[in-house]
C-alpha positions in Angstrom: 3.5 -22.7 -1.3 4.1 -22.0 2.4 5.0 -18.4 1.6 1.8 -18.0 -0.5 -0.3 -19.4 2.4 1.3 -17.1 4.9 0.8 -14.1 2.6 -2.9 -14.9 2.3 -3.3 -15.3 6.0 -1.5 -12.0 6.7 -3.6 -10.1 4.1 -6.2 -9.4 6.7 -6.6 -7.0 9.6 -6.0 -8.1 13.2 -9.1 -8.4 15.4 -7.4 -6.0 17.8 -7.9 -2.4 16.5 -8.8 1.1 17.5 -12.2 1.9 19.1 -13.5 3.8 16.1 -12.7 1.0 13.6 -15.2 -1.4 12.2 -14.0 -4.4 10.2 -16.1 -6.3 7.6 -16.8 -10.0 8.0 -13.7 -10.9 6.0 -11.4 -8.6 8.1 -10.1 -7.1 4.8 -12.0 -3.7 5.0 -11.4 -1.3 7.9 -13.7 1.8 8.2 -13.5 4.6 10.8 -17.1 5.1 11.9 -16.6 8.1 14.3 -14.3 11.2 14.8 -10.9 11.3 13.2 -8.7 9.2 15.4 -8.8 5.9 17.4 -8.4 4.1 14.1 -5.3 2.0 14.4 -5.2 -1.4 12.5 -2.6 -4.1 12.4 -1.9 -7.0 10.1 -3.4 -10.2 11.3 0.0 -11.9 11.3 3.6 -10.7 11.4 5.0 -10.1 7.9 7.6 -12.3 6.3 10.8 -10.6 5.0 10.0 -8.9 1.7 6.2 -9.5 2.1 4.2 -6.3 1.4 1.0 -5.4 3.3 -1.0 -3.5 0.7 -4.1 -1.4 1.2 -6.3 0.6 -1.1 -8.0 3.8 0.0 -11.7 3.1 -0.5 -13.4 6.2 1.0 -12.4 9.7 2.0 -14.1 12.1 4.5 -14.0 15.9 4.0 -13.4 18.3 6.9 -10.3 16.7 8.5 -6.6 17.6 8.0 -4.2 14.7 7.6 -4.1 11.4 5.8 -3.3 7.7 6.1 -0.4 6.7 8.3 1.6 3.5 7.6 4.4 1.6 9.2 5.6 -1.4 11.1 5.7 -2.4 14.8 7.4 -5.1 16.8 4.6 -5.1 19.3 2.1 -8.0 19.1 -1.3 -6.2 19.0 -2.6 -8.7 21.6 0.1 -7.5 24.0 -1.3 -3.9 24.0 -3.3 -3.1 27.2 -5.0 -0.4 25.3 -4.8 0.4 21.5 -3.3 3.9 21.3 -5.4 6.7 20.0 -2.8 7.7 17.4 0.0 6.0 15.7 1.9 9.3 15.7 3.1 9.9 18.4 1.4 7.5 20.8 2.3 4.1 19.3 5.7 5.3 18.2 6.4 6.5 21.7 6.0 2.9 22.9 9.3 2.1 21.0 10.1 -0.5 18.4 7.5 1.2 16.0 8.2 3.0 12.8 5.3 4.9 11.3 5.1 7.6 8.6 2.3 9.9 7.5 1.4 9.7 3.8 1.2 13.1 2.3 -0.7 14.3 -0.8 2.5 14.4 -2.8 4.7 11.9 -1.1 8.3 11.9 -2.2 10.8 9.0 -1.9 13.2 9.2 1.0 16.8 9.8 0.0 19.6 9.4 2.5 22.3 12.1 2.3 25.2 11.0 0.0 23.2 8.0 -1.4 22.7 7.8 -5.1 19.1 8.0 -6.3 18.1 4.8 -8.0 16.2 4.9 -11.3 12.5 4.5 -10.8 12.0 2.0 -13.5 9.3 2.2 -16.2 5.7 1.8 -14.8 4.9 -1.0 -17.4 7.7 -3.2 -16.2 6.0 -6.3 -14.7 8.0 -6.4 -11.4 9.0 -3.9 -8.8 12.5 -4.6 -7.5 13.3 -3.6 -3.9 16.8 -4.9 -3.1 16.4 -8.7 -3.5 12.6 -8.6 -3.3 10.7 -8.9 -6.5 7.0 -8.0 -6.4 4.5 -8.1 -9.3 3.9 -4.4 -10.0 0.4 -4.7 -11.4 -1.3 -5.4 -8.1 0.5 -2.5 -6.5 -0.9 0.1 -8.8 -4.1 2.1 -8.0 -6.3 3.4 -10.8 -8.9 6.1 -10.9 -12.3 5.3 -12.5 -12.2 6.5 -16.1 -14.7 9.3 -16.8 -15.3 12.7 -18.2 -12.1 14.2 -16.8 -9.9 11.1 -16.5 -7.6 12.4 -19.2 -6.4 15.0 -16.6 -4.9 12.0 -14.7 -3.2 10.4 -17.7 0.3 11.7 -17.0 -0.1 10.6 -13.4 -1.5 7.3 -14.6 1.6 6.6 -16.7 4.1 7.8 -14.2 2.7 7.3 -10.7 -1.0 6.7 -11.4 -2.7 8.6 -8.7 -1.8 11.1 -6.0 -0.8 9.3 -2.9 -3.9 10.2 -0.8 -6.5 9.9 -3.6 -9.3 7.4 -3.5 -8.3 4.1 -5.0 -4.6 4.8 -4.3 -2.7 1.8 -3.1 -0.1 2.0 -0.4 2.0 -0.8 1.1 4.8 -1.4 3.6 7.4 -4.1 3.8 10.9 -4.7 5.3 14.0 -5.8 3.5 16.7 -7.7 5.5 20.2 -6.3 5.4 23.6 -8.0 5.7 24.1 -6.7 9.2 21.1 -8.6 10.5 18.8 -5.6 10.6 16.1 -4.5 8.1 15.1 -1.4 6.1 11.4 -0.4 6.0 10.1 0.5 2.6 6.8 2.3 1.7 5.4 1.6 -1.7 2.9 4.0 -3.3 1.1 3.0 -6.5 3.9 0.7 -7.5 6.7 3.1 -6.7 9.2 2.4 -4.0 9.7 5.5 -1.8 13.1 4.1 -0.6 14.1 3.2 2.9 11.9 5.1 5.3 13.5 3.6 8.4 16.7 1.6 8.9 17.9 -0.7 11.6 14.7 -2.6 12.3 15.1 -5.8 14.3 14.6 -9.0 12.3 14.7 -11.2 15.4 11.2 -10.0 16.5 7.9 -10.4 14.6 7.0 -7.2 12.7 3.3 -6.3 12.2 2.0 -3.8 9.6 0.4 -0.7 11.1 -2.3 1.1 9.2 -3.8 4.2 10.8 -7.1 5.2 9.1 -6.6 8.8 10.1 -8.5 12.0 9.5 -9.5 12.4 5.8 -8.9 8.7 5.1 -12.1 6.9 6.2 -12.0 3.4 4.8 -9.3 1.1 3.4 -9.2 -2.5 2.1 -6.4 -5.0 2.1 -5.2 -6.1 -1.3 -3.7 -9.6 -1.5 -0.5 -9.8 -3.5 0.4 -12.9 -5.4 4.2 -13.2 -5.7 3.9 -15.5 -8.8 4.4 -14.5 -12.4 2.0 -12.0 -13.9 -0.8 -13.5 -15.9 -1.1 -13.2 -19.7 -4.1 -11.0 -19.1 -2.1 -8.7 -17.0 0.8 -8.5 -19.5 -1.7 -7.7 -22.3 -3.2 -4.9 -20.2 0.3 -3.4 -19.6 0.9 -3.4 -23.4 -2.4 -1.8 -24.2 -2.0 0.9 -21.5 1.5 1.6 -22.9 0.2 2.4 -26.4 -3.0 4.4 -25.8 -3.3 8.2 -25.4 -5.6 7.9 -22.3 -7.8 5.3 -20.8 -11.1 6.7 -22.3 -9.6 5.6 -25.7 -10.0 2.0 -24.6 -13.7 2.3 -25.2 -13.0 2.6 -28.9 -10.9 -0.6 -29.1 -12.3 -3.8 -30.6 -12.1 -5.7 -27.3 -14.6 -7.7 -25.2 -16.3 -5.5 -22.6 -14.8 -7.3 -19.6 -11.3 -6.9 -21.0 -12.0 -3.2 -21.6 -13.0 -2.8 -18.0 -10.0 -4.7 -16.8 -7.7 -2.4 -18.8 -9.3 0.7 -17.6 -9.6 0.5 -13.9 -9.4 -2.9 -12.3 
């Protein structure tokens, strides 16, 4: 119960943020209102070990190069005299900060000599990251079904959406290690990209960093419930596994709300 309460509290943006960011009343949506930079955001609270800070890309803006940047920092946002203009390199140059740019076709990070782990099937209900077990369904972004949605079906079954697409979901967490440090993991649409950074200190609070940079204009925090997936969610996974593409759900003899849930919620 304590972990659940802490997760709900941290699933908001900190009131300290970049000059070009506007938060909604709930502090769960962050929108860059000017230019392409000065858009750093932080989690309201430091993350617990294994707790993912997950955002969904809500709005894009044409005309800029570059995409969302995500990571962790050991700096309390309230301790910053000025919020840096950029996460890369400005915030990182302050030290004790680990941030990575999300690219259009983001690949998992593989350390030289380390075996590549199996990705797991996308309909498995949990994503396993070392000893952390996260319900996969919430982690997965989905495009709105429409005239050309069948083009995305292979992506939908394997990795759902391109990493920088609208409605893509990207999260960051840290997993403690036996030596007392932690590995940072970035999760994109339910897929673990592997350790993006190692040796993070676990003796200091670690805040999530979200840089709403360039072509990414608006993101929303998605709360993650670490309990068992609901029967409705398990039914959706089975339906999605056995259809050709999501448009075919319209022809199923299902209640309209369940169809909508299976297609794009």
